[in-house]
C-alpha positions in Angstrom: -0.1 0.3 -0.3 2.7 2.4 0.6 3.9 2.2 -2.8 1.0 2.4 -4.6 0.7 6.1 -2.5 4.2 7.0 -3.2 3.3 5.8 -7.0 0.6 8.1 -7.0 2.3 10.5 -5.2 4.6 11.0 -8.1 2.1 10.2 -10.7 1.1 13.9 -9.5 4.4 15.4 -8.9 5.2 14.5 -12.7 2.1 15.8 -13.9 1.8 19.2 -12.0 5.7 19.3 -12.5 5.0 18.9 -16.5 1.6 21.5 -16.3 3.6 24.1 -14.8 6.1 24.0 -17.7 4.4 26.5 -20.7 6.7 26.7 -24.0 4.9 29.6 -26.2 6.1 29.9 -29.8 7.2 33.0 -31.4 5.3 36.4 -32.2 2.4 34.8 -30.3 1.5 35.5 -26.1 -0.8 33.9 -23.8 -3.0 34.8 -21.3 -3.2 33.4 -17.2 -5.7 33.4 -15.3 -5.7 32.5 -11.9 -8.6 30.8 -9.8 -10.6 32.8 -12.1 -8.4 36.5 -12.3 -6.1 37.6 -14.9 -3.0 37.5 -13.6 0.4 37.6 -15.8 0.7 38.0 -20.0 3.2 34.7 -20.7 5.6 36.0 -23.5 7.4 33.7 -26.4 10.1 30.9 -25.0 10.0 28.8 -21.5 7.4 29.8 -18.8 6.2 28.5 -15.6 2.6 28.5 -13.8 0.9 27.2 -10.9 -0.7 23.9 -11.2 -4.1 23.4 -10.6 -4.6 27.2 -9.7 -3.3 29.2 -12.9 -5.2 29.1 -16.2 -4.1 30.0 -19.7 -7.4 30.9 -21.3 -6.5 33.1 -24.6 -3.7 32.6 -26.9 -3.2 34.1 -30.0 0.1 35.6 -32.2 0.7 39.7 -32.3 1.5 39.1 -36.1 -0.7 41.4 -38.8 -3.3 39.5 -39.8 -5.7 39.3 -42.7 -9.4 40.5 -42.6 -11.2 39.3 -45.5 -15.1 41.5 -45.8 -17.8 40.4 -47.0 -19.6 41.7 -50.0 -22.3 44.0 -48.9 -24.0 46.8 -50.1 -24.4 49.9 -50.0 -26.5 53.2 -50.7 -24.7 56.3 -52.4 -25.2 60.0 -51.6 -27.1 60.4 -55.1 -29.8 56.9 -54.2 -27.2 54.1 -56.2 -27.2 50.7 -55.4 -23.6 49.7 -55.1 -21.4 46.3 -54.1 -18.1 46.4 -51.8 -16.2 44.1 -50.3 -12.7 45.1 -49.0 -9.4 43.6 -46.9 -8.7 44.8 -43.4 -4.7 44.5 -42.0 -4.6 44.5 -38.7 -2.8 43.5 -35.7 -2.8 43.3 -31.4 -0.8 45.2 -29.6 -2.1 44.8 -26.5 -3.8 40.9 -26.0 -5.5 41.4 -21.8 -7.7 44.3 -24.2 -8.2 42.1 -27.1 -9.4 39.6 -24.5 -11.6 41.0 -21.7 -12.6 44.6 -24.1 -14.4 42.9 -26.2 -16.2 39.7 -26.9 -15.2 37.4 -30.7 -13.0 39.8 -31.2 -13.3 39.1 -35.0 -16.6 39.6 -35.8 -17.0 42.6 -33.7 -14.5 44.3 -35.9 -16.4 42.8 -39.3 -19.4 44.5 -38.1 -17.2 47.8 -37.5 -15.6 47.4 -40.8 -19.2 46.9 -42.3 -20.7 50.4 -40.6 -18.0 51.9 -41.8 -17.8 51.4 -45.2 -21.4 52.3 -45.7 -21.7 55.3 -44.0 -18.1 57.0 -46.3 -19.8 55.3 -49.4 -23.1 57.0 -48.3 -21.5 60.0 -48.0 -19.7 59.7 -51.6 -21.6 60.1 -55.2 -21.6 57.0 -57.6 -18.6 58.6 -59.9 -16.9 59.6 -57.1 -16.2 55.7 -55.6 -14.8 55.6 -58.6 -12.5 58.1 -58.4 -11.6 59.0 -54.6 -10.1 55.4 -54.2 -7.8 56.0 -52.3 -8.9 59.5 -49.7 -11.8 56.7 -49.0 -9.3 54.1 -48.1 -7.4 56.4 -45.9 -10.6 57.7 -43.9 -11.5 54.1 -43.2 -7.6 53.3 -41.6 -8.0 56.6 -39.5 -11.9 55.8 -38.3 -11.0 52.3 -37.7 -8.0 52.6 -35.9 -9.9 54.6 -33.7 -13.1 52.7 -33.2 -10.4 49.4 -32.1 -8.1 51.4 -29.5 -10.1 50.8 -27.0 -9.6 46.4 -28.2 -5.8 46.8 -28.3 -5.6 46.3 -32.1 -3.9 48.0 -34.3 -5.4 48.9 -37.4 -2.3 49.0 -40.3 -4.1 49.0 -44.2 -7.7 48.9 -45.1 -8.1 48.2 -48.8 -11.6 48.6 -51.2 -11.1 45.6 -54.0 -14.1 45.4 -55.7 -17.2 48.5 -56.3 -19.4 46.9 -58.5 -22.8 48.9 -59.0 -26.3 47.4 -60.1 -26.6 45.9 -63.3 -28.7 48.9 -64.7 -26.6 51.1 -63.3 -24.5 48.8 -65.1 -25.8 49.8 -67.9 -27.0 53.4 -68.4 -23.2 53.9 -67.1 -21.9 52.0 -70.1 -24.5 54.4 -72.6 -23.5 57.3 -70.6 -19.8 56.0 -71.5 -20.9 55.4 -74.9 -22.3 59.2 -75.2 -19.1 60.5 -74.0 -17.0 58.6 -76.5 -19.4 59.5 -79.4 -19.6 63.5 -78.0 -15.7 63.1 -78.0 -15.2 62.3 -81.0 -17.5 64.5 -82.5 -15.5 67.3 -80.8 -11.6 66.1 -82.1 -12.7 65.7 -85.6 -14.3 69.3 -85.9 -11.2 70.7 -83.8 -9.4 68.6 -87.2 -11.3 69.7 -89.7 -10.6 73.3 -87.6 -7.2 72.9 -87.8 -7.0 71.7 -91.1 -8.8 74.7 -92.3 -7.0 77.1 -91.0 -4.2 75.3 -92.0 -5.3 75.5 -95.3 -5.8 79.2 -95.0 -3.0 80.4 -93.5 -1.1 77.8 -96.4 -3.4 80.2 -99.0 -2.1 82.9 -97.3 1.5 81.9 -97.7 1.0 81.0 -101.4 -0.4 84.7 -102.2 1.9 86.4 -100.2 4.9 84.1 -102.2 3.9 85.0 -104.9 3.2 88.7 -104.6 6.6 88.2 -103.7 8.2 86.2 -107.0 6.5 89.3 -108.6 7.2 92.0 -107.4 11.0 90.9 -107.3 10.5 89.5 -111.2 9.8 93.0 -111.2 12.3 94.6 -109.7 14.6 92.2 -111.5 13.1 93.7 -115.0 13.7 96.9 -114.7 17.4 96.4 -113.5 17.6 94.2 -117.0 16.3 97.3 -118.6 18.5 99.8 -116.9 21.1 97.6 -118.4 20.0 97.6 -121.6 19.9 100.9 -121.4 23.2 102.0 -119.9 24.6 99.6 -122.1 22.8 100.4 -124.9 23.3 104.3 -124.7 27.4 102.8 -124.0 27.0 101.2 -127.4 26.2 104.4 -129.2 27.9 106.8 -127.5 31.1 104.5 -128.7 29.7 104.3 -131.9 29.0 108.1 -131.9 33.1 108.5 -130.9 34.5 105.1 -133.2 32.4 107.6 -136.4 33.9 111.0 -134.4 37.3 109.2 -135.4 37.0 107.7 -138.5 35.4 111.3 -140.0 38.3 112.7 -138.1 41.2 110.3 -140.1 39.4 110.4 -143.1 39.2 114.4 -143.2 42.4 114.0 -142.3 43.5 111.8 -145.2 41.7 113.8 -147.8 43.5 117.4 -146.4 46.5 115.9 -147.3 45.2 115.0 -150.6 43.8 117.6 -152.0 47.6 119.1 -150.4 49.8 117.3 -152.8 47.1 116.8 -155.4 45.2 120.3 -156.4 42.9 118.4 -159.0 41.3 116.4 -156.0 39.0 118.7 -155.5 36.8 117.7 -158.4 36.8 114.1 -156.9 36.0 115.7 -153.4 33.0 118.1 -154.7 31.2 114.0 -156.7 31.7 112.4 -152.6 29.6 115.2 -151.5 27.2 115.0 -154.3 27.0 110.8 -153.5 26.5 112.0 -149.5 24.0 113.9 -150.6 22.0 112.0 -152.3 22.2 109.1 -150.1 21.0 111.4 -147.2 18.2 111.6 -149.2 18.0 107.8 -149.8 18.2 107.6 -146.2 15.4 110.3 -145.2 13.0 107.9 -147.7 13.9 105.4 -146.0 12.4 106.1 -142.0 9.2 106.2 -140.4 8.4 109.5 -140.8 9.7 109.3 -144.5 9.4 112.5 -146.8 8.6 112.1 -150.5 10.8 114.9 -152.4 10.1 115.4 -156.4 12.9 116.4 -158.3 13.0 117.2 -161.7 15.7 115.4 -164.2 16.3 118.8 -165.7 17.6 120.5 -162.7 19.8 117.6 -161.7 22.6 119.2 -163.7 22.6 122.5 -161.2 21.6 121.6 -158.0 24.7 119.6 -159.2 26.8 122.9 -159.4 24.8 124.1 -156.3 26.2 121.2 -154.7 29.6 121.6 -156.1 29.7 125.5 -155.2 29.1 124.7 -151.5 31.7 122.5 -151.1 34.6 124.9 -152.9 33.3 126.9 -150.5 33.6 124.5 -147.8 36.7 122.6 -149.5 38.7 126.1 -148.9 36.9 126.9 -145.5 39.0 123.0 -145.2 42.0 123.9 -146.1 41.9 126.8 -143.9 41.4 125.5 -141.5 44.1 122.3 -141.8 46.7 125.7 -142.3 46.0 126.3 -139.0 44.2 129.6 -140.1 41.0 130.4 -139.0 38.1 132.3 -141.1 37.8 135.7 -139.9 40.3 135.9 -136.8 43.2 136.9 -136.8 46.1 134.3 -137.1 49.1 136.2 -135.8 50.0 136.3 -132.3 52.5 138.6 -130.3 54.8 137.5 -129.4 
């Protein structure tokens, strides 16, 4: 009997010792109650409790967890029905509050998130729910973090996943988007036509300016060409007159030499003057302002005699000129 009691004592003692040793994994914490009241919190690692007196009532991870919020129906400010679901990232920062301040922490958080989503969506219109998603996430994060602080919970992130309008709203939105696309296409087409018309008008204006400038340059070049032609023609006529004068002077010098050397050359000079007179009449007859000149054949000898006398007088004056004596002028110089 003594051995039986010893074995029972050893068994009870071993069970008590085994029950007093608690190992908490890394990332977890546990709450211990003694005789129904909170005693202490067990940290990760090896911990000891009093057997039969202490009891672990709650053990949970302090790592970040994901809370999946199911789709729910919401009404926007413009009375449009939508379905919204979300994802909440959270973790326990105070294990004692998470156990003693709220019952069924996860269910409480789901209901709180659903309520906050309905509240935020009711303050926005339908178009704002699509364009202001990041602002909605920030508002939900702030409100949920404040609301869950008494529960020892830290909400780190809130993300709206899907915002799904009803079928009727989706159809009306598609019609609206189609009308908006048609309107934009019409605006782009009209702007393209306007730009094309403006470019065409500018092109025509530029072409007219270029054409006017080209005509102006052509007129200037033509005037310059005519001016150069007139100058060249005048220079050519002047040069021709100079050459003609030089030829007359040389011929006169030759005639004077012949007259001085040959006294009978006066008759040849008279004939030359007469021929020149006849050539002059032929030239006058060929001009545009030609005149008809009638001459009696019987008066031709008399005409020649008149020309001969004129030539004789001219020849005498020429002889005096070539000899250095000018008629009517005293050629004797003093000294």
